[in-house]
N, C-alpha and C positions, 0 to 999 in steps of 0.2 A: 429497265434491264429486260423486263420479260418480254418486252416489245421489239427491243433489239435482237435478242436471241430468237424471237420467233421469225423475224425477218431473215434468217440463214436459209429457211426453206429447204424443203425434199420433197419425194414423190409420197411417202408414207410417213406415219407418226414413228414407226422404227428407225427411220433413216434420220429423219430430223432429229431424233433424240440423240443419234450416235453423232450428228455434225455438232450439234450443242455440246456435247461431251467433249469433243476433241477441241471446241473453241474455247472452252474454259479452263480446261486441265490438260497440264501435260502428263505424259505416260509415267514419267517419273513419281508425279503426284499420286496418279490412279493407282500406283502400286501400294499406296500405304491405306487405302481404304478396300472395304468390301462392304456388302449389303447390311448386314447385322452387326458389324464391329467385333466378330470372331477372330481368334488367332493372331491376339496382338495387333490387329488392325483398328482403324476408325471406323464405326459404322456410319455409312453414307444415309440411310432410310430415313432419320429423323434431322437430318440438317437443313438448312435454309437453303442452301444450293438446291437440293432433290426438289423442294417446294418450286423453286424459281424455274429449274429444267421442265418439270410436269406441267406448269401452267403457260410457260412458253410454247411446249409441244401441243399443247390442248387450243392453243390460240388457232392455229393452222387447223384443226380437225374438231369434229363435235366432241363435246365434253361428256365422256359415258365413263363408267366402271371399267368397260373393256379396254378402252383406250389408257386409262391410269396403268392397269395391268400391263399393257405393251410397253409402254413407258418404263415401268420398273425392270421388265424383264430385259430393254435394250441398257438400261445403265447397270446392271448386273452383269451382264455379256461384256460390255465395255470395259468394265473394271475388272472382270475377271482375264481379259485378254491384253491388259495393259503390258505385262511382263514380255508376252510374246512379242508386242509392237516394240519393245524396247529392243530385245534381242534380233529382230530381223532389222532394224534400223542399225545397229552396231555391225551386222553382217555386211551389209550394203555399203559400209564405208570404206 
């Protein structure tokens, strides 16, 4: 699974992380999560899926602490903007 997700590729670690998240989760599922699991949502930080996304992103780029933080930031942003993407898709219909 990690190799398949890493094959999605992109030019930067944040870009590949966003592409992986888009591939793995529908926006309707993304709105049920946040990073820590506060406000009646499920925490994404300690899930197996988070570890898979992190390992897949690091396959394309050197594994270091900075890259891990960039992956986490990209996931947080992706989850945070799930509702906005749903609203935009509904406007376009």
